[in-house]
C-alpha positions in Angstrom: -0.4 0.1 -0.2 1.5 2.9 -1.1 0.8 6.6 0.9 1.2 9.9 -0.4 4.3 10.1 1.5 6.1 7.9 -0.9 4.0 9.2 -3.7 5.7 12.3 -3.3 9.3 10.4 -3.1 8.4 9.0 -5.8 7.9 12.0 -7.7 10.7 13.4 -6.4 13.4 11.3 -7.5 11.1 11.0 -11.4 10.8 14.5 -11.5 14.5 15.6 -11.0 15.6 12.4 -13.8 12.7 14.5 -15.4 15.1 17.6 -15.7 18.4 16.0 -16.5 17.3 15.5 -19.8 15.8 11.3 -18.9 12.9 10.8 -21.1 13.5 12.3 -24.1 11.0 15.4 -22.4 8.5 12.7 -22.8 5.5 12.9 -20.4 3.8 9.7 -21.0 7.8 8.2 -20.2 7.6 10.3 -17.3 4.5 8.5 -16.1 5.3 4.7 -16.7 8.7 5.6 -15.4 7.4 6.7 -11.8 4.6 4.0 -12.4 7.4 1.2 -11.9 9.2 3.0 -9.6 5.5 2.9 -7.2 5.1 -0.7 -8.5 8.4 -1.5 -7.5 7.6 -0.3 -4.0 5.0 -3.0 -4.2 6.9 -5.2 -4.6 9.3 -4.6 -1.8 6.6 -3.8 0.4 5.1 -7.7 -0.8 8.7 -9.0 -0.3 8.7 -8.3 3.8 5.3 -10.0 4.1 7.7 -13.3 2.5 10.6 -12.7 4.8 8.6 -13.2 7.4 7.5 -16.6 6.0 10.9 -17.7 5.4 11.7 -17.5 8.8 9.0 -19.0 9.4 9.9 -21.7 6.4 13.7 -22.4 8.5 12.3 -22.7 11.9 10.2 -25.8 10.3 12.7 -26.9 8.4 14.7 -27.3 12.2 12.5 -28.9 13.6 12.3 -31.6 10.8 16.0 -32.1 11.2 15.9 -32.4 14.5 13.6 -34.8 14.3 15.5 -36.8 11.7 18.5 -36.8 14.0 20.1 -40.3 14.4 19.6 -39.7 17.8 16.7 -37.6 18.4 15.8 -35.9 21.7 12.3 -35.9 23.6 12.6 -31.9 22.4 13.5 -32.9 19.2 10.2 -35.5 18.8 7.7 -33.0 19.9 9.1 -29.7 19.2 7.3 -26.7 20.2 5.3 -25.4 17.2 4.1 -22.7 18.6 6.5 -19.9 15.8 5.3 -21.7 13.1 2.0 -21.9 13.5 2.1 -18.5 14.8 -1.9 -17.7 13.0 -0.8 -14.2 11.6 2.3 -16.3 9.5 -0.5 -18.6 8.6 -2.4 -15.4 6.8 0.5 -14.7 5.4 1.0 -17.7 3.3 -2.8 -18.1 2.4 -2.7 -14.7 1.6 -3.5 -15.4 -2.2 -1.0 -12.1 -3.3 1.8 -13.6 -1.3 1.6 -17.4 -2.3 1.7 -15.9 -5.7 4.9 -13.7 -5.3 6.4 -16.5 -3.5 5.8 -19.0 -6.2 6.6 -16.6 -9.6 8.9 -14.3 -8.4 12.2 -14.1 -9.4 13.9 -12.7 -6.0 13.4 -15.5 -3.3 14.2 -15.9 -0.1 15.6 -19.2 -0.4 18.2 -17.6 -2.2 19.4 -15.9 0.8 19.6 -18.4 3.0 22.2 -16.5 5.3 20.6 -14.0 5.6 17.3 -15.6 6.9 19.5 -18.4 9.1 20.7 -15.1 11.2 17.5 -13.4 11.8 16.3 -17.1 12.5 19.3 -17.4 15.5 18.9 -13.8 16.3 15.3 -14.1 17.0 16.2 -17.3 19.2 18.3 -16.2 21.6 16.5 -13.3 22.7 14.9 -13.7 25.2 10.9 -12.0 24.0 10.8 -15.0 22.1 12.2 -17.6 25.2 9.1 -15.9 26.6 6.5 -16.4 23.7 7.5 -20.1 23.3 7.2 -20.5 26.9 3.8 -19.3 27.5 1.0 -21.6 26.6 -1.1 -19.3 25.7 -2.3 -18.4 22.1 -3.4 -14.8 21.1 -3.4 -13.3 17.3 -1.8 -10.5 20.0 0.3 -12.5 21.3 1.3 -13.2 17.5 1.5 -10.1 16.3 3.0 -8.5 18.9 5.9 -11.2 18.2 6.8 -10.1 14.9 6.8 -6.5 14.9 9.5 -7.6 17.8 11.3 -9.3 15.2 10.8 -7.0 12.5 11.4 -3.7 14.8 14.9 -5.4 16.5 16.7 -7.6 13.9 14.9 -6.6 9.9 14.7 -2.4 10.6 17.6 -0.5 9.5 19.9 -4.3 8.6 22.7 -3.2 6.7 23.0 -7.1 5.1 19.7 -6.0 4.3 20.3 -3.1 2.9 23.1 -4.8 0.9 20.1 -7.4 -0.8 17.6 -4.9 -1.6 20.8 -3.1 -3.3 21.8 -6.5 -5.4 17.9 -7.3 -5.6 16.6 -3.2 -7.2 17.7 -0.1 -7.3 14.4 1.2 -6.4 14.4 -0.8 -2.7 17.1 1.2 -0.7 14.9 4.1 -0.4 11.9 2.0 0.3 12.4 -0.6 3.1 11.8 2.2 6.1 8.3 3.1 4.4 7.7 -1.2 3.8 8.3 -2.3 7.4 5.9 0.1 9.1 3.3 -0.2 6.1 3.9 -4.4 7.2 3.7 -3.2 10.8 0.5 -1.5 10.5 -1.5 -4.5 8.6 0.1 -6.8 11.7 -1.3 -4.3 13.4 -4.8 -4.3 12.5 -5.7 -8.3 12.3 -7.7 -9.3 14.9 -10.1 -12.9 15.7 -13.0 -11.4 13.1 -10.8 -10.6 10.2 -7.8 -12.8 10.1 -8.9 -15.4 8.1 -10.5 -12.8 6.1 -7.2 -11.2 5.2 -5.6 -10.1 1.9 -3.6 -6.9 1.3 -4.4 -4.3 0.5 -3.6 -2.9 -3.3 -1.3 -0.9 -4.8 -2.9 2.6 -4.2 -5.5 2.6 -1.2 -7.8 4.7 -3.2 -8.3 5.7 -7.1 -7.9 9.7 -6.0 -4.0 8.8 -4.5 -3.8 7.3 -8.1 -5.1 10.1 -10.0 -2.7 12.8 -7.6 0.7 10.7 -8.3 -0.4 11.0 -12.2 -1.4 15.1 -12.4 1.4 16.0 -9.6 4.3 14.8 -12.5 2.5 16.0 -15.2 1.7 19.3 -14.0 5.4 20.0 -12.7 6.7 18.5 -15.9 4.3 21.3 -18.1 4.5 24.7 -15.3 8.7 24.3 -14.6 9.2 27.0 -16.0 6.1 28.7 -14.5 7.2 27.6 -10.8 10.9 28.9 -11.6 9.2 32.1 -12.5 7.6 32.3 -8.6 11.1 30.7 -7.3 13.0 34.0 -8.0 11.2 36.1 -7.2 11.0 35.9 -3.4 15.0 35.2 -4.3 17.3 38.1 -2.2 20.4 38.6 -4.0 20.2 35.5 -5.7 20.1 33.8 -8.8 17.9 30.5 -9.5 20.7 28.7 -11.3 22.5 29.1 -7.5 20.1 26.9 -6.1 20.9 23.9 -5.1 19.4 20.8 -7.9 17.3 18.7 -5.8 16.2 21.8 -3.7 14.6 23.5 -7.1 13.0 20.3 -8.0 11.3 19.9 -4.2 10.5 23.1 -4.5 8.9 22.4 -8.2 7.0 19.5 -6.6 5.8 21.5 -4.1 4.2 24.8 -6.1 2.6 22.0 -7.7 0.6 21.0 -5.3 0.4 24.5 -3.7 -1.7 25.4 -7.4 -3.2 23.1 -8.6 -4.2 20.7 -6.3 -7.3 23.2 -4.7 -8.2 20.1 -1.9 -5.2 19.8 -0.4 -4.5 22.8 2.9 -1.1 24.3 1.8 0.8 23.7 5.6 0.6 19.8 4.6 2.2 20.1 1.3 4.6 23.0 2.6 5.6 20.4 6.0 5.8 17.4 3.3 8.3 18.4 1.6 10.2 20.0 4.4 10.8 16.7 5.4 11.4 15.3 2.1 14.4 18.2 1.7 15.5 17.2 5.0 16.4 13.2 3.6 17.3 13.6 -0.1 19.4 17.2 0.1 21.8 19.4 1.8 21.8 20.0 5.4 20.3 23.0 5.1 17.9 22.5 2.4 14.5 22.0 5.1 15.3 25.9 6.5 15.5 27.2 2.8 12.4 25.2 1.4 10.2 26.1 3.9 11.5 29.5 3.9 11.0 30.0 0.3 7.2 28.4 0.7 6.6 30.3 3.0 7.2 33.5 1.3 5.2 32.1 -1.5 2.2 31.2 0.7 1.8 34.6 2.2 2.7 36.4 -0.9 -0.5 34.5 -2.4 -2.4 35.5 0.6 -1.8 38.9 0.2 -2.8 38.8 -3.3 -6.0 36.5 -2.7 -4.7 34.6 -5.8 -4.3 31.3 -4.6 -7.8 28.5 -5.3 -8.4 26.0 -2.3 -11.7 24.7 -1.6 -13.2 22.2 1.1 -9.9 20.6 2.9 -7.7 22.9 1.4 -9.4 25.7 3.0 -7.5 24.9 6.1 
């Protein structure tokens, strides 16, 4: 499920390439590039579910391996299957999109056996996992809490995972934080009433989000010269060319939202692009982008030329 924050980031990256001369100035090609980037982000979202299943698959493998020892212990013959039978993981296994993806995807976590095994070993040695396994009670909340802890402790901010993602797709390194956040949110929504009907959310939560992505990239490309003129009027003792290239890209997209999307509150737009500037441009870019957008917004208010309706008036 792609959030509008991620759509904005993907639009920034795609528009950056467009301004540098990629896509031959074709709006159709730039939209196709944005769609590919968003689709790849959704694929990574699915991959995070597959990773959880792969860890459980390794746990199942360990159970079978121990059971087939030459001299198995009582514990080997009667293993604790609480993690393997975790209801959240079982729901992932049976979900049609995840199941199909695991069967047909070019990437497969079995190709990264050592990584999966390292996560499994760290998990099984942790106190929270031992406590989970020793507790005879079972609940979906308990199962969900365990998986969220595994994600936060051993999957998020994992350098080995970053290296894997970098080799698998040029799109994925920047997206893993969003994918894991969406994974956790999805897990936390599961309960006794909905777990048997669990289905992955679509790429876009609402069709309006897809339309937003399309209009954002198209209109930013179309009106880029106009946005440069607006920015230049706000510069004092500066030339437009002196602005960091990424800052200029971010300002173009922010101005597109401010002027072309009457239903979006300006303050939401400004805050979103300030955060993007902090993460994707220079150290001072957040402050710079904030200053320029505030100045432009105040000028629009004074001139009463900003067209906003509904929620956009907030």
